[in-house]
N, C-alpha and C positions, 0 to 999 in steps of 0.2 A: 480510097473512097469506100470500098466495101470490106476493108480489112477488119481485123479484130478491134473491138471497141476497148479503149483503155479506161479502166475504172478510175473514177475521180476520188481523190482523198478528201475526207471531210474534216471539219474542225469542231471543237466544242470548248466551252469555257472551263478550263481545268480548276479554276478557283471556286466555282459554284457547283460543278457537276463531277460526280465520281463514276467512272465506268464500272459496271457490275454485270454479272450473270445472275439472273433470277431463276431459281430452280424450284419447281413444285415438289413438295415432299410426298405428295400422293401419286403423281403420274411420272415424275422425273423430267417433265418437259422443261427445256431451258430456253430462256430468252435473253439476248444481249441488249443492253441499254444503258441508261444513265440515271443515277439517283441524285436528287438535289441534296447537297450537303446540309442545307439549313432546314428544309422541311421533311426530308426523307422520302419525298414523292418520287416514284419510279416512272420513267418514260421508256417504253420498249421500242427497240429499233428493228430487231431481226430475231426470228426463231433460229435456234441452233440445234442441228440434228447430228452433226459430225465434228470431229476435231478440226477438220479442214475448214469448215464454215466458221468456226471460232477463230482460227488463225487468219482467215481472210477478213473477218470483222476487225480484228486487232490491227491488221496491216492497213486497212482502209482508214481507220480512225487514228492511227499513230499511237496505239496503246501498247505498252510493254508489259504491264502488270495489271491483272484483272482479278477481282475476287468474286466468290459466289455468295449470294445471299439466299435465304430460304423464306 
């Protein structure tokens, strides 16, 4: 009842969305999210501060390979 909450896995349309890390060239701030393959529009999901947060994001969304865009 009061135990540790299990994180829910999420899904996304792999045909239309590409998982990416958007990184600012000025500040270095990183945000994980999805880029629409057709329009190029980015939808941010989570700010990334550490490698651990990135690994957790990839695990939650079932992502094995993710690229960085600037």
